[in-house]
C-alpha positions in Angstrom: 0.0 0.0 0.0 2.8 2.5 0.8 4.7 1.5 -2.3 1.6 2.4 -4.4 1.3 5.8 -2.6 5.0 6.5 -3.1 4.7 5.7 -6.8 1.7 8.0 -7.0 3.5 10.9 -5.3 6.7 10.5 -7.3 4.8 10.7 -10.7 6.0 13.7 -12.7 2.5 15.3 -12.9 2.0 15.3 -9.1 5.5 16.7 -8.4 5.0 19.4 -11.2 1.6 20.3 -9.7 3.0 20.6 -6.2 5.8 22.9 -7.5 3.3 25.0 -9.4 1.2 25.5 -6.3 4.1 26.5 -4.2 5.5 28.9 -6.8 2.0 30.3 -7.4 1.5 31.0 -3.7 4.8 32.7 -3.5 4.0 34.7 -6.6 0.7 35.7 -5.1 2.3 36.9 -2.0 4.8 39.0 -4.0 2.1 40.6 -6.0 -0.1 41.2 -3.0 2.9 43.0 -1.3 3.5 45.0 -4.5 -0.1 46.2 -4.5 -0.3 46.9 -0.8 3.1 48.5 -0.4 3.8 50.2 -3.7 0.8 50.5 -6.0 -1.8 51.4 -3.4 0.4 54.1 -1.8 1.1 55.5 -5.2 -2.6 55.8 -6.0 -3.2 57.1 -2.5 -0.6 59.8 -3.0 -2.4 61.0 -6.1 -5.9 60.6 -4.6 -5.0 61.8 -1.1 -6.0 58.7 0.8 -3.0 57.2 2.7 -4.1 53.6 3.1 -6.8 51.9 1.1 -7.1 49.0 3.5 -8.5 51.4 6.1 -11.3 52.7 3.9 -14.6 51.8 5.5 -18.2 52.8 5.8 -20.7 51.9 8.4 -24.4 51.0 8.2 -26.4 50.2 11.3 -23.2 49.4 13.3 -21.9 47.1 10.6 -18.5 48.1 9.2 -17.7 47.4 5.6 -14.0 47.3 4.6 -14.2 48.2 1.0 -10.5 49.4 1.0 -9.3 45.8 1.6 -11.5 44.7 -1.3 -9.9 47.3 -3.6 -6.5 46.0 -2.6 -7.6 42.4 -3.4 -9.0 43.4 -6.8 -5.8 45.2 -7.7 -3.8 42.2 -6.6 -6.0 39.9 -8.7 -5.7 42.2 -11.8 -1.9 42.3 -11.5 -1.6 38.6 -11.1 -4.0 38.1 -14.1 -1.9 40.5 -16.2 1.4 38.9 -15.3 0.0 35.4 -16.2 -1.4 36.7 -19.4 1.7 38.6 -20.6 4.2 36.0 -19.3 2.4 32.7 -20.2 -0.7 33.1 -22.4 0.6 35.5 -25.0 3.9 33.6 -25.6 2.0 30.3 -25.9 -0.5 31.8 -28.3 2.3 33.1 -30.4 4.0 29.7 -30.5 0.6 28.1 -31.5 0.2 30.6 -34.3 3.7 29.9 -35.6 3.1 26.1 -35.5 -0.2 26.5 -37.2 1.4 28.6 -40.0 4.2 26.0 -40.5 1.7 23.2 -40.7 -0.5 25.2 -43.1 2.7 25.8 -45.3 3.3 22.0 -45.4 6.3 21.9 -43.1 6.6 18.9 -40.7 5.7 19.5 -37.1 9.0 20.3 -35.3 7.9 18.8 -32.0 9.5 15.4 -31.4 7.3 12.4 -30.9 7.3 10.8 -27.4 9.4 7.6 -27.1 6.3 5.4 -26.7 4.9 6.6 -30.1 8.3 6.0 -31.8 8.4 2.5 -30.3 4.8 1.7 -31.4 5.6 2.9 -34.9 8.7 0.7 -35.1 6.6 -2.3 -33.9 4.0 -1.5 -36.5 6.6 -1.3 -39.3 8.2 -4.6 -38.2 4.9 -6.3 -38.2 4.0 -4.9 -41.6 7.4 -6.0 -43.1 7.2 -9.6 -41.9 3.5 -9.9 -42.3 1.1 -10.4 -39.4 0.2 -14.1 -39.2 -2.6 -13.4 -36.8 -4.3 -11.1 -39.2 -4.1 -13.6 -42.1 -5.4 -16.4 -39.8 -8.3 -14.3 -38.5 -9.2 -13.2 -42.0 -9.2 -16.7 -43.5 -11.3 -18.2 -40.6 -14.1 -15.7 -40.6 -16.6 -15.2 -43.4 -16.9 -11.8 -44.8 -19.9 -9.9 -43.5 -22.6 -9.1 -46.0 
């Protein structure tokens, strides 16, 4: 049971996902600090409010912290912009280039996985020597009408 769990944990996808979560959390903390400590004070200096996180209003003794919400929205927008410009745009450009090459008739430059190459070699070997199972199966069965 523990061996199966260890094999599951050591799979490439699980390790990659764990690394992505940790890096994403650290990146989120950096962007949150950027917004709270640099961007918000810059906007506050222009607008006259010193700290957005302290912006509140009260209705019937209930206090609403809309300044903290503004900080969270700004952090979200900066994270979304960073992901878009650092990940999405470059991947879209690569996809456009690949599609243009395929449309022009050039072969796909991406190498095939080892498993695919091995299966293609097996297929070619079977085709070269003839597949006795296929011939046997075809001769024993009547053709459907």
